[in-house]
Every structure is written in C-alpha cells, then in structure tokens.
C-alpha positions in Angstrom: -39.3 102.5 89.4 -41.4 99.8 90.9 -40.2 96.3 91.8 -42.1 93.1 91.8 -40.7 90.4 94.0 -37.1 91.9 93.7 -37.0 92.0 89.9 -36.5 95.2 87.9 -39.0 96.3 85.3 -38.0 96.8 81.7 -39.1 100.3 80.8 -39.1 102.3 77.5 -36.0 104.1 78.7 -34.2 100.8 79.0 -35.2 99.7 75.5 -34.2 103.1 74.1 -30.8 102.8 75.8 -30.2 99.3 74.5 -31.1 100.4 70.9 -28.9 103.5 71.0 -26.0 101.5 72.5 -26.4 98.8 69.8 -26.5 101.2 66.9 -23.6 103.3 68.4 -21.4 100.2 68.4 -22.4 99.3 64.8 -21.7 102.8 63.5 -18.4 103.0 65.4 -17.2 99.7 64.0 -18.3 100.7 60.5 -16.5 104.1 60.7 -13.3 102.4 62.0 -13.3 99.8 59.2 -14.0 102.4 56.6 -11.1 104.5 57.9 -8.7 101.5 57.9 -9.8 100.5 54.4 -9.3 104.0 53.0 -5.8 104.3 54.6 -4.5 101.0 53.3 -3.8 99.6 49.8 -6.3 100.8 47.1 -6.4 97.4 45.4 -5.9 99.1 42.0 -3.6 97.0 39.8 -4.3 98.6 36.4 -6.2 101.8 35.5 -8.1 100.2 32.6 -8.8 96.4 32.8 -9.5 96.3 29.1 -6.2 97.7 28.1 -4.5 95.5 30.7 -6.0 92.3 29.3 -5.0 93.3 25.7 -1.4 93.7 26.8 -1.3 90.3 28.6 -0.2 88.2 25.7 2.6 90.7 24.9 3.8 90.5 28.5 3.7 86.7 28.4 5.8 86.7 25.2 8.3 89.1 26.7 8.6 86.8 29.8 9.2 83.7 27.7 11.9 85.6 25.7 13.6 86.6 28.9 13.4 83.1 30.4 15.0 81.8 27.2 18.1 83.8 28.0 18.8 81.4 30.9 20.0 84.2 33.1 20.0 83.8 36.9 19.7 86.6 39.4 20.8 87.0 43.0 19.3 89.6 45.4 20.9 90.2 48.8 20.6 92.7 51.6 23.1 93.2 54.4 24.5 96.1 56.4 22.0 98.6 55.1 22.8 97.8 51.4 20.8 96.0 48.7 22.8 94.2 46.0 21.8 92.5 42.8 23.8 90.4 40.4 22.8 88.8 37.0 24.7 85.9 35.6 24.3 84.1 32.2 23.8 80.4 31.7 27.6 79.8 32.0 27.8 81.7 35.3 29.5 84.8 33.9 28.4 88.2 35.1 26.0 90.0 32.7 27.1 93.5 31.8 24.5 95.6 33.4 24.7 99.4 33.6 22.1 100.1 36.2 18.8 99.0 37.7 15.7 100.4 39.4 14.4 98.5 42.3 10.9 99.0 43.9 10.1 97.5 47.3 6.4 97.3 47.9 4.3 96.0 50.8 1.8 93.4 49.5 -1.2 95.0 51.2 -0.6 98.8 51.5 1.5 101.5 49.9 2.6 103.7 52.7 6.1 102.0 53.1 6.9 101.5 49.4 10.4 102.6 48.4 12.3 102.8 45.1 16.0 103.0 44.7 18.4 103.1 41.7 21.2 100.6 41.9 24.6 101.6 40.5 27.4 99.4 39.1 30.1 98.4 41.6 33.7 97.4 40.8 32.9 93.7 41.4 30.2 93.8 38.7 27.2 93.8 41.1 24.6 96.6 41.3 24.0 98.0 44.7 22.6 101.0 46.7 22.0 101.9 50.4 18.6 100.6 51.5 17.0 99.9 54.9 13.7 98.0 55.1 11.5 97.2 58.0 11.0 93.5 58.8 8.1 91.8 57.1 6.8 90.7 53.7 7.8 92.7 50.6 7.3 92.4 46.8 10.4 93.4 44.9 10.3 94.5 41.3 13.7 95.0 39.5 14.3 96.5 36.1 17.9 96.1 34.9 19.5 97.8 32.0 21.5 95.0 30.4 21.8 95.9 26.7 18.5 94.3 25.7 15.7 96.0 23.7 13.7 96.2 27.0 15.0 96.2 30.6 15.4 92.8 32.2 12.5 92.4 34.6 12.6 90.4 37.8 9.8 90.3 40.4 9.7 88.3 43.6 8.1 88.1 47.0 10.5 88.0 50.0 10.7 88.3 53.7 13.1 90.7 55.5 14.2 89.9 59.0 16.8 91.8 60.9 17.9 93.7 57.8 18.5 90.6 55.7 16.5 88.7 53.1 15.3 85.3 54.4 
C-alpha cells in the first residue's frame, strides 16, 4: 500500500469490502423483517372478501336489532377472574345461560385465548382468566334466549390484571 502525503489510497479491495458490507446489511435487515412479519399477525380478516362483503348488510341488520334491545353489558377482570353481566333497559339482569369470550391481541395471534363463562349464583357469567398487560380485543358471544347469540366486541387495556 502506498501513501501520498500521509493519505491512504482507495483500492479495489476497499471498494469490494464496502459493497459487500453494504449488501450484507441490506440482506440481514430484509431477512429480519421478513421473519418478524411471518411470525406476527397474518392480517387475514376473512377468507373470501366477496362472501364477506355479501354478508355485510346482514351483519348490520343483526347489529341494529341487537342495539334495539337496549341491553347494557359490563365486563370486569380481577383476582384472575373475568366476569360479564348483561342487563336490560330497566337494569334487570338478562337470563343468560353461558358465554364464549375470545381475547385477541390487535396485531398478532400468539397470545389469543378463549374461555367459556359459566353462570354464577349472582347472575353474572365468569371464569378464571389471566391476561398479560397491554391492548386486547375482546369478542363475547352470550347465549341469552335469542335466535342468535348476543354479540359484544370491544377494545380494552389490561394493566396489573384489571381492565382499565
């Protein structure tokens, strides 16, 4: 290697090393991002978008019919137990026989959990459940003597084992 006035000369080996290092970083980042994308949520909401769009109006009508009932719901979590209660427009407990609850993370599926709630002596529905802190989407299907299960879906935050 020759030096001219204390400066180093750029050789073909230096250029090759720079190019190899650059593309190595690009490939490593791409592989990392591909792995993370593959291991997280698939993004799939419906298998067939055409069928999903055809059912949209039916789901809207069902939602309006359910809203017309005037029922109110209460979801709580404490001491490792999730509880759910439905009341009618006058505040009386709705006679529910059971419910299925699905807790989902908004962005990935690895921590999703489903539990069946059972009727308790006080009229509420509950089951043991422990969730990690963070954001959750909760979907509840309650058997309450209707033609179709009562459907409740909400987004919530869990902190220290309780719903915020």
